[in-house]
HTML snippet that shows the backbone in 3Dmol.js (N, CA, C, O; Angstrom):
<script src="https://3Dmol.org/build/3Dmol-min.js"></script>
<div id="view" style="width:600px;height:400px;position:relative"></div>
<script>
const pdb = `
ATOM      1  N   MET A   1      -4.924  46.132 -51.352  1.00  0.00           N
ATOM      2  CA  MET A   1      -3.852  46.406 -51.587  1.00  0.00           C
ATOM      3  C   MET A   1      -3.402  47.666 -51.628  1.00  0.00           C
ATOM      4  O   MET A   1      -4.132  48.622 -51.366  1.00  0.00           O
ATOM      5  N   GLU A   2      -1.798  47.812 -52.057  1.00  0.00           N
ATOM      6  CA  GLU A   2      -1.163  49.263 -52.244  1.00  0.00           C
ATOM      7  C   GLU A   2       0.169  49.297 -53.983  1.00  0.00           C
ATOM      8  O   GLU A   2       0.917  48.561 -54.627  1.00  0.00           O
ATOM      9  N   TYR A   3      -0.335  50.668 -53.934  1.00  0.00           N
ATOM     10  CA  TYR A   3       0.735  50.504 -55.010  1.00  0.00           C
ATOM     11  C   TYR A   3       2.142  50.630 -54.716  1.00  0.00           C
ATOM     12  O   TYR A   3       2.015  51.120 -53.594  1.00  0.00           O
ATOM     13  N   VAL A   4       3.411  50.552 -54.892  1.00  0.00           N
ATOM     14  CA  VAL A   4       4.735  50.328 -54.500  1.00  0.00           C
ATOM     15  C   VAL A   4       5.573  50.455 -55.525  1.00  0.00           C
ATOM     16  O   VAL A   4       6.557  51.181 -55.382  1.00  0.00           O
ATOM     17  N   ALA A   5       5.371  49.854 -56.611  1.00  0.00           N
ATOM     18  CA  ALA A   5       6.747  50.592 -57.780  1.00  0.00           C
ATOM     19  C   ALA A   5       6.105  50.451 -59.233  1.00  0.00           C
ATOM     20  O   ALA A   5       5.032  49.850 -59.284  1.00  0.00           O
ATOM     21  N   ASP A   6       6.578  50.877 -60.266  1.00  0.00           N
ATOM     22  CA  ASP A   6       6.111  50.573 -61.420  1.00  0.00           C
ATOM     23  C   ASP A   6       5.867  49.400 -61.941  1.00  0.00           C
ATOM     24  O   ASP A   6       4.880  49.038 -62.581  1.00  0.00           O
ATOM     25  N   ASN A   7       7.330  48.497 -61.476  1.00  0.00           N
ATOM     26  CA  ASN A   7       7.729  47.428 -62.327  1.00  0.00           C
ATOM     27  C   ASN A   7       8.712  46.871 -61.362  1.00  0.00           C
ATOM     28  O   ASN A   7       8.880  47.552 -60.350  1.00  0.00           O
ATOM     29  N   LEU A   8       9.511  45.586 -61.486  1.00  0.00           N
ATOM     30  CA  LEU A   8       9.974  44.654 -59.987  1.00  0.00           C
ATOM     31  C   LEU A   8      11.431  45.624 -60.009  1.00  0.00           C
ATOM     32  O   LEU A   8      12.065  45.758 -58.962  1.00  0.00           O
ATOM     33  N   ASN A   9      11.787  46.128 -60.997  1.00  0.00           N
ATOM     34  CA  ASN A   9      12.841  47.067 -60.727  1.00  0.00           C
ATOM     35  C   ASN A   9      13.156  48.205 -59.929  1.00  0.00           C
ATOM     36  O   ASN A   9      14.065  48.500 -59.153  1.00  0.00           O
ATOM     37  N   ASP A  10      12.164  48.733 -60.345  1.00  0.00           N
ATOM     38  CA  ASP A  10      11.784  49.831 -59.451  1.00  0.00           C
ATOM     39  C   ASP A  10      11.296  49.661 -57.937  1.00  0.00           C
ATOM     40  O   ASP A  10      11.317  50.527 -57.062  1.00  0.00           O
ATOM     41  N   LEU A  11      10.983  48.731 -57.865  1.00  0.00           N
ATOM     42  CA  LEU A  11      10.592  48.309 -56.666  1.00  0.00           C
ATOM     43  C   LEU A  11      11.748  47.231 -55.692  1.00  0.00           C
ATOM     44  O   LEU A  11      11.532  46.948 -54.514  1.00  0.00           O
ATOM     45  N   LEU A  12      13.141  46.670 -56.591  1.00  0.00           N
ATOM     46  CA  LEU A  12      14.470  46.468 -56.095  1.00  0.00           C
ATOM     47  C   LEU A  12      14.795  47.880 -55.408  1.00  0.00           C
ATOM     48  O   LEU A  12      14.945  48.148 -54.216  1.00  0.00           O
ATOM     49  N   ASN A  13      14.861  48.789 -56.678  1.00  0.00           N
ATOM     50  CA  ASN A  13      16.255  49.727 -56.132  1.00  0.00           C
ATOM     51  C   ASN A  13      15.564  50.774 -54.892  1.00  0.00           C
ATOM     52  O   ASN A  13      16.246  51.627 -54.324  1.00  0.00           O
ATOM     53  N   LYS A  14      13.978  50.520 -54.568  1.00  0.00           N
ATOM     54  CA  LYS A  14      13.631  50.989 -53.076  1.00  0.00           C
ATOM     55  C   LYS A  14      14.217  50.629 -52.258  1.00  0.00           C
ATOM     56  O   LYS A  14      14.721  51.318 -51.372  1.00  0.00           O
ATOM     57  N   LEU A  15      14.313  48.639 -52.477  1.00  0.00           N
ATOM     58  CA  LEU A  15      14.686  47.652 -51.541  1.00  0.00           C
ATOM     59  C   LEU A  15      16.226  48.095 -50.819  1.00  0.00           C
ATOM     60  O   LEU A  15      16.633  47.919 -49.670  1.00  0.00           O
ATOM     61  N   TYR A  16      16.652  48.520 -51.604  1.00  0.00           N
ATOM     62  CA  TYR A  16      18.723  49.165 -51.030  1.00  0.00           C
ATOM     63  C   TYR A  16      19.106  49.729 -51.624  1.00  0.00           C
ATOM     64  O   TYR A  16      19.103  49.916 -52.840  1.00  0.00           O
ATOM     65  N   ASP A  17      20.094  50.641 -49.665  1.00  0.00           N
ATOM     66  CA  ASP A  17      20.799  51.595 -50.663  1.00  0.00           C
ATOM     67  C   ASP A  17      21.178  51.953 -51.736  1.00  0.00           C
ATOM     68  O   ASP A  17      20.679  51.323 -52.669  1.00  0.00           O
ATOM     69  N   ASP A  18      21.672  52.501 -51.921  1.00  0.00           N
ATOM     70  CA  ASP A  18      22.607  53.525 -53.028  1.00  0.00           C
ATOM     71  C   ASP A  18      23.977  53.095 -52.180  1.00  0.00           C
ATOM     72  O   ASP A  18      25.100  53.014 -52.677  1.00  0.00           O
ATOM     73  N   LYS A  19      23.790  52.957 -51.431  1.00  0.00           N
ATOM     74  CA  LYS A  19      25.673  52.857 -50.962  1.00  0.00           C
ATOM     75  C   LYS A  19      26.274  51.656 -50.289  1.00  0.00           C
ATOM     76  O   LYS A  19      26.287  51.843 -49.072  1.00  0.00           O
ATOM     77  N   ASP A  20      26.888  50.229 -50.708  1.00  0.00           N
ATOM     78  CA  ASP A  20      27.069  49.787 -50.294  1.00  0.00           C
ATOM     79  C   ASP A  20      27.666  49.442 -48.966  1.00  0.00           C
ATOM     80  O   ASP A  20      27.940  50.451 -48.315  1.00  0.00           O
ATOM     81  N   GLU A  21      28.054  47.882 -48.153  1.00  0.00           N
ATOM     82  CA  GLU A  21      28.297  47.608 -47.106  1.00  0.00           C
ATOM     83  C   GLU A  21      29.603  48.521 -46.650  1.00  0.00           C
ATOM     84  O   GLU A  21      29.568  49.385 -45.774  1.00  0.00           O
ATOM     85  N   GLU A  22      30.912  48.093 -47.533  1.00  0.00           N
ATOM     86  CA  GLU A  22      31.759  48.825 -47.725  1.00  0.00           C
ATOM     87  C   GLU A  22      31.903  50.262 -47.640  1.00  0.00           C
ATOM     88  O   GLU A  22      32.728  50.952 -47.041  1.00  0.00           O
ATOM     89  N   GLU A  23      30.841  50.580 -48.429  1.00  0.00           N
ATOM     90  CA  GLU A  23      31.209  52.318 -48.395  1.00  0.00           C
ATOM     91  C   GLU A  23      30.549  52.981 -46.707  1.00  0.00           C
ATOM     92  O   GLU A  23      30.985  54.030 -46.232  1.00  0.00           O
ATOM     93  N   LYS A  24      29.586  52.226 -46.086  1.00  0.00           N
ATOM     94  CA  LYS A  24      28.899  52.846 -44.728  1.00  0.00           C
ATOM     95  C   LYS A  24      30.501  52.713 -44.297  1.00  0.00           C
ATOM     96  O   LYS A  24      30.945  53.814 -43.972  1.00  0.00           O
ATOM     97  N   GLU A  25      31.379  51.748 -44.223  1.00  0.00           N
ATOM     98  CA  GLU A  25      32.142  51.446 -43.054  1.00  0.00           C
ATOM     99  C   GLU A  25      33.214  52.201 -43.438  1.00  0.00           C
ATOM    100  O   GLU A  25      34.000  52.561 -42.561  1.00  0.00           O
ATOM    101  N   TRP A  26      33.401  52.511 -44.568  1.00  0.00           N
ATOM    102  CA  TRP A  26      34.329  53.272 -44.709  1.00  0.00           C
ATOM    103  C   TRP A  26      34.347  55.019 -43.922  1.00  0.00           C
ATOM    104  O   TRP A  26      35.294  55.706 -43.538  1.00  0.00           O
ATOM    105  N   GLU A  27      32.402  55.348 -43.927  1.00  0.00           N
ATOM    106  CA  GLU A  27      32.085  56.993 -43.685  1.00  0.00           C
ATOM    107  C   GLU A  27      32.833  56.958 -41.914  1.00  0.00           C
ATOM    108  O   GLU A  27      33.373  57.756 -41.148  1.00  0.00           O
ATOM    109  N   ASN A  28      32.399  55.355 -41.933  1.00  0.00           N
ATOM    110  CA  ASN A  28      31.966  55.755 -39.429  1.00  0.00           C
ATOM    111  C   ASN A  28      34.144  55.221 -39.638  1.00  0.00           C
ATOM    112  O   ASN A  28      34.541  55.820 -38.639  1.00  0.00           O
ATOM    113  N   ARG A  29      35.113  54.737 -40.097  1.00  0.00           N
ATOM    114  CA  ARG A  29      36.217  55.081 -39.848  1.00  0.00           C
ATOM    115  C   ARG A  29      36.283  56.153 -40.009  1.00  0.00           C
ATOM    116  O   ARG A  29      35.864  56.558 -38.925  1.00  0.00           O
ATOM    117  N   GLU A  30      36.537  57.132 -40.657  1.00  0.00           N
ATOM    118  CA  GLU A  30      36.584  58.607 -41.358  1.00  0.00           C
ATOM    119  C   GLU A  30      36.316  59.546 -40.476  1.00  0.00           C
ATOM    120  O   GLU A  30      36.610  60.742 -40.459  1.00  0.00           O
ATOM    121  N   ILE A  31      35.406  58.517 -39.344  1.00  0.00           N
ATOM    122  CA  ILE A  31      34.313  59.891 -38.743  1.00  0.00           C
ATOM    123  C   ILE A  31      35.436  59.440 -37.484  1.00  0.00           C
ATOM    124  O   ILE A  31      35.597  60.438 -36.781  1.00  0.00           O
ATOM    125  N   LEU A  32      36.089  58.517 -37.076  1.00  0.00           N
ATOM    126  CA  LEU A  32      37.091  58.457 -36.030  1.00  0.00           C
ATOM    127  C   LEU A  32      38.114  58.830 -35.814  1.00  0.00           C
ATOM    128  O   LEU A  32      38.785  58.521 -34.829  1.00  0.00           O
ATOM    129  N   TRP A  33      38.407  59.512 -36.629  1.00  0.00           N
ATOM    130  CA  TRP A  33      40.379  60.140 -36.684  1.00  0.00           C
ATOM    131  C   TRP A  33      39.936  61.118 -36.418  1.00  0.00           C
ATOM    132  O   TRP A  33      40.945  61.707 -36.031  1.00  0.00           O
ATOM    133  N   GLU A  34      38.870  62.036 -36.284  1.00  0.00           N
ATOM    134  CA  GLU A  34      38.866  62.754 -35.235  1.00  0.00           C
ATOM    135  C   GLU A  34      38.652  63.181 -34.334  1.00  0.00           C
ATOM    136  O   GLU A  34      38.889  64.324 -33.943  1.00  0.00           O
ATOM    137  N   ILE A  35      37.987  62.047 -33.652  1.00  0.00           N
ATOM    138  CA  ILE A  35      37.751  61.563 -31.400  1.00  0.00           C
ATOM    139  C   ILE A  35      39.133  62.166 -31.047  1.00  0.00           C
ATOM    140  O   ILE A  35      39.234  62.956 -30.109  1.00  0.00           O
ATOM    141  N   PHE A  36      40.512  61.686 -32.016  1.00  0.00           N
ATOM    142  CA  PHE A  36      41.755  61.205 -31.281  1.00  0.00           C
ATOM    143  C   PHE A  36      42.415  62.164 -31.431  1.00  0.00           C
ATOM    144  O   PHE A  36      43.567  62.131 -30.999  1.00  0.00           O
ATOM    145  N   MET A  37      41.858  63.514 -32.179  1.00  0.00           N
ATOM    146  CA  MET A  37      42.602  65.052 -32.048  1.00  0.00           C
ATOM    147  C   MET A  37      42.421  65.714 -31.570  1.00  0.00           C
ATOM    148  O   MET A  37      41.223  65.828 -31.315  1.00  0.00           O
ATOM    149  N   THR A  38      43.237  66.643 -31.057  1.00  0.00           N
ATOM    150  CA  THR A  38      43.144  67.898 -30.256  1.00  0.00           C
ATOM    151  C   THR A  38      42.315  68.515 -30.608  1.00  0.00           C
ATOM    152  O   THR A  38      41.756  67.816 -31.453  1.00  0.00           O
ATOM    153  N   GLU A  39      41.565  69.870 -30.493  1.00  0.00           N
ATOM    154  CA  GLU A  39      41.287  70.869 -30.588  1.00  0.00           C
ATOM    155  C   GLU A  39      42.373  72.311 -31.787  1.00  0.00           C
ATOM    156  O   GLU A  39      41.884  73.342 -32.248  1.00  0.00           O
ATOM    157  N   GLU A  40      43.650  71.889 -31.934  1.00  0.00           N
ATOM    158  CA  GLU A  40      44.517  72.589 -32.443  1.00  0.00           C
ATOM    159  C   GLU A  40      44.585  71.720 -33.308  1.00  0.00           C
ATOM    160  O   GLU A  40      44.078  72.212 -34.316  1.00  0.00           O
ATOM    161  N   GLN A  41      45.070  70.235 -33.606  1.00  0.00           N
ATOM    162  CA  GLN A  41      45.001  69.408 -34.649  1.00  0.00           C
ATOM    163  C   GLN A  41      44.188  69.350 -35.395  1.00  0.00           C
ATOM    164  O   GLN A  41      44.577  68.669 -36.344  1.00  0.00           O
ATOM    165  N   LEU A  42      42.589  69.915 -35.613  1.00  0.00           N
ATOM    166  CA  LEU A  42      42.210  69.741 -36.144  1.00  0.00           C
ATOM    167  C   LEU A  42      41.208  71.001 -36.504  1.00  0.00           C
ATOM    168  O   LEU A  42      40.007  70.929 -36.764  1.00  0.00           O
ATOM    169  N   LYS A  43      42.016  72.142 -36.447  1.00  0.00           N
ATOM    170  CA  LYS A  43      42.577  73.489 -36.811  1.00  0.00           C
ATOM    171  C   LYS A  43      43.459  73.414 -37.939  1.00  0.00           C
ATOM    172  O   LYS A  43      43.024  74.034 -38.910  1.00  0.00           O
ATOM    173  N   GLU A  44      44.711  72.771 -38.137  1.00  0.00           N
ATOM    174  CA  GLU A  44      45.353  72.154 -38.748  1.00  0.00           C
ATOM    175  C   GLU A  44      44.536  72.000 -40.427  1.00  0.00           C
ATOM    176  O   GLU A  44      44.850  72.322 -41.573  1.00  0.00           O
ATOM    177  N   LEU A  45      43.410  71.355 -39.805  1.00  0.00           N
ATOM    178  CA  LEU A  45      43.331  70.756 -41.491  1.00  0.00           C
ATOM    179  C   LEU A  45      42.863  71.578 -42.316  1.00  0.00           C
ATOM    180  O   LEU A  45      42.962  72.720 -41.867  1.00  0.00           O
ATOM    181  N   ASP A  46      42.188  71.522 -43.763  1.00  0.00           N
ATOM    182  CA  ASP A  46      42.000  72.378 -44.828  1.00  0.00           C
ATOM    183  C   ASP A  46      40.799  72.752 -44.567  1.00  0.00           C
ATOM    184  O   ASP A  46      40.018  71.902 -44.138  1.00  0.00           O
ATOM    185  N   ASP A  47      40.313  74.241 -44.779  1.00  0.00           N
ATOM    186  CA  ASP A  47      38.402  74.346 -44.662  1.00  0.00           C
ATOM    187  C   ASP A  47      37.777  73.223 -45.301  1.00  0.00           C
ATOM    188  O   ASP A  47      36.749  72.999 -44.662  1.00  0.00           O
ATOM    189  N   ASN A  48      37.911  72.257 -46.421  1.00  0.00           N
ATOM    190  CA  ASN A  48      36.814  71.758 -46.489  1.00  0.00           C
ATOM    191  C   ASN A  48      36.889  70.549 -45.027  1.00  0.00           C
ATOM    192  O   ASN A  48      36.012  70.644 -44.169  1.00  0.00           O
ATOM    193  N   GLU A  49      38.018  69.453 -44.886  1.00  0.00           N
ATOM    194  CA  GLU A  49      38.159  68.851 -43.631  1.00  0.00           C
ATOM    195  C   GLU A  49      37.200  69.139 -42.639  1.00  0.00           C
ATOM    196  O   GLU A  49      36.185  68.591 -42.211  1.00  0.00           O
ATOM    197  N   LEU A  50      37.939  70.336 -42.367  1.00  0.00           N
ATOM    198  CA  LEU A  50      37.244  71.068 -41.144  1.00  0.00           C
ATOM    199  C   LEU A  50      35.174  71.640 -41.347  1.00  0.00           C
ATOM    200  O   LEU A  50      34.227  71.492 -40.574  1.00  0.00           O
ATOM    201  N   LYS A  51      35.268  72.262 -42.710  1.00  0.00           N
ATOM    202  CA  LYS A  51      33.526  72.724 -42.594  1.00  0.00           C
ATOM    203  C   LYS A  51      32.737  70.607 -42.032  1.00  0.00           C
ATOM    204  O   LYS A  51      31.654  70.380 -41.492  1.00  0.00           O
ATOM    205  N   LYS A  52      33.966  69.401 -42.518  1.00  0.00           N
ATOM    206  CA  LYS A  52      33.029  68.349 -42.916  1.00  0.00           C
ATOM    207  C   LYS A  52      32.708  67.826 -41.026  1.00  0.00           C
ATOM    208  O   LYS A  52      31.666  67.491 -40.464  1.00  0.00           O
ATOM    209  N   VAL A  53      34.104  67.969 -40.522  1.00  0.00           N
ATOM    210  CA  VAL A  53      33.903  67.834 -39.408  1.00  0.00           C
ATOM    211  C   VAL A  53      33.352  68.641 -38.140  1.00  0.00           C
ATOM    212  O   VAL A  53      32.938  68.136 -37.096  1.00  0.00           O
ATOM    213  N   ASN A  54      33.445  70.188 -38.494  1.00  0.00           N
ATOM    214  CA  ASN A  54      31.397  71.011 -37.951  1.00  0.00           C
ATOM    215  C   ASN A  54      30.632  70.353 -38.450  1.00  0.00           C
ATOM    216  O   ASN A  54      30.009  69.718 -37.598  1.00  0.00           O
ATOM    217  N   GLN A  55      30.204  70.070 -39.808  1.00  0.00           N
ATOM    218  CA  GLN A  55      29.229  69.294 -39.563  1.00  0.00           C
ATOM    219  C   GLN A  55      28.428  68.594 -39.359  1.00  0.00           C
ATOM    220  O   GLN A  55      27.206  68.732 -39.411  1.00  0.00           O
ATOM    221  N   ARG A  56      29.665  66.946 -38.852  1.00  0.00           N
ATOM    222  CA  ARG A  56      29.528  66.470 -38.352  1.00  0.00           C
ATOM    223  C   ARG A  56      28.863  66.960 -36.678  1.00  0.00           C
ATOM    224  O   ARG A  56      27.837  66.891 -36.000  1.00  0.00           O
ATOM    225  N   ARG A  57      30.431  67.531 -36.637  1.00  0.00           N
ATOM    226  CA  ARG A  57      29.739  68.338 -34.445  1.00  0.00           C
ATOM    227  C   ARG A  57      28.660  68.761 -34.541  1.00  0.00           C
ATOM    228  O   ARG A  57      28.137  68.978 -33.448  1.00  0.00           O
ATOM    229  N   ALA A  58      28.006  69.007 -35.475  1.00  0.00           N
ATOM    230  CA  ALA A  58      26.852  69.738 -35.573  1.00  0.00           C
ATOM    231  C   ALA A  58      25.790  68.989 -35.014  1.00  0.00           C
ATOM    232  O   ALA A  58      25.283  69.108 -33.898  1.00  0.00           O
ATOM    233  N   LYS A  59      25.537  68.256 -35.865  1.00  0.00           N
ATOM    234  CA  LYS A  59      24.978  66.968 -35.500  1.00  0.00           C
ATOM    235  C   LYS A  59      25.219  65.997 -33.998  1.00  0.00           C
ATOM    236  O   LYS A  59      24.770  64.885 -33.717  1.00  0.00           O
ATOM    237  N   ASN A  60      25.949  66.756 -33.349  1.00  0.00           N
ATOM    238  CA  ASN A  60      26.142  66.310 -32.317  1.00  0.00           C
ATOM    239  C   ASN A  60      25.718  67.325 -30.910  1.00  0.00           C
ATOM    240  O   ASN A  60      25.621  66.781 -29.810  1.00  0.00           O
ATOM    241  N   ASN A  61      25.511  68.639 -31.042  1.00  0.00           N
ATOM    242  CA  ASN A  61      25.197  69.462 -30.758  1.00  0.00           C
ATOM    243  C   ASN A  61      26.480  70.180 -30.001  1.00  0.00           C
ATOM    244  O   ASN A  61      26.501  70.888 -28.994  1.00  0.00           O
ATOM    245  N   LEU A  62      27.263  69.847 -30.642  1.00  0.00           N
ATOM    246  CA  LEU A  62      28.740  70.525 -30.195  1.00  0.00           C
ATOM    247  C   LEU A  62      29.302  71.915 -30.800  1.00  0.00           C
ATOM    248  O   LEU A  62      28.457  72.367 -31.573  1.00  0.00           O
ATOM    249  N   LEU A  63      30.295  72.640 -30.724  1.00  0.00           N
ATOM    250  CA  LEU A  63      30.381  74.072 -31.321  1.00  0.00           C
ATOM    251  C   LEU A  63      31.481  73.631 -32.139  1.00  0.00           C
ATOM    252  O   LEU A  63      32.202  72.634 -32.110  1.00  0.00           O
ATOM    253  N   PRO A  64      31.396  74.868 -33.033  1.00  0.00           N
ATOM    254  CA  PRO A  64      32.298  74.729 -34.055  1.00  0.00           C
ATOM    255  C   PRO A  64      33.703  75.072 -34.619  1.00  0.00           C
ATOM    256  O   PRO A  64      33.879  76.127 -35.229  1.00  0.00           O
ATOM    257  N   ILE A  65      34.937  73.964 -34.364  1.00  0.00           N
ATOM    258  CA  ILE A  65      36.131  74.498 -34.517  1.00  0.00           C
ATOM    259  C   ILE A  65      36.209  75.413 -35.259  1.00  0.00           C
ATOM    260  O   ILE A  65      35.717  75.254 -36.376  1.00  0.00           O
ATOM    261  N   ILE A  66      36.959  76.927 -34.876  1.00  0.00           N
ATOM    262  CA  ILE A  66      37.135  77.792 -35.859  1.00  0.00           C
ATOM    263  C   ILE A  66      38.967  78.305 -35.915  1.00  0.00           C
ATOM    264  O   ILE A  66      39.848  78.480 -35.073  1.00  0.00           O
ATOM    265  N   LYS A  67      38.918  78.346 -36.591  1.00  0.00           N
ATOM    266  CA  LYS A  67      40.811  79.012 -36.960  1.00  0.00           C
ATOM    267  C   LYS A  67      40.677  80.094 -36.123  1.00  0.00           C
ATOM    268  O   LYS A  67      41.612  80.881 -35.976  1.00  0.00           O
TER     269      LYS A  67
END
`;
const viewer = $3Dmol.createViewer("view");
viewer.addModel(pdb, "pdb");
viewer.setStyle({}, {cartoon: {color: "spectrum"}});
viewer.zoomTo();
viewer.render();
</script>
């Protein structure tokens, strides 16, 4: 036998992701819009959004967009 959790609630919490399926789908939709934007259009994004775009680009080994 192997230790899993202190109680049933802890066990159930470990089994399920914090994000529900709708949130996960929304995140995927959010990423899709930038695929259709040109580099010039991406440069027009506010600093926070551009930072998020560049973080996703870095995960895919793409160069960052610089204003």
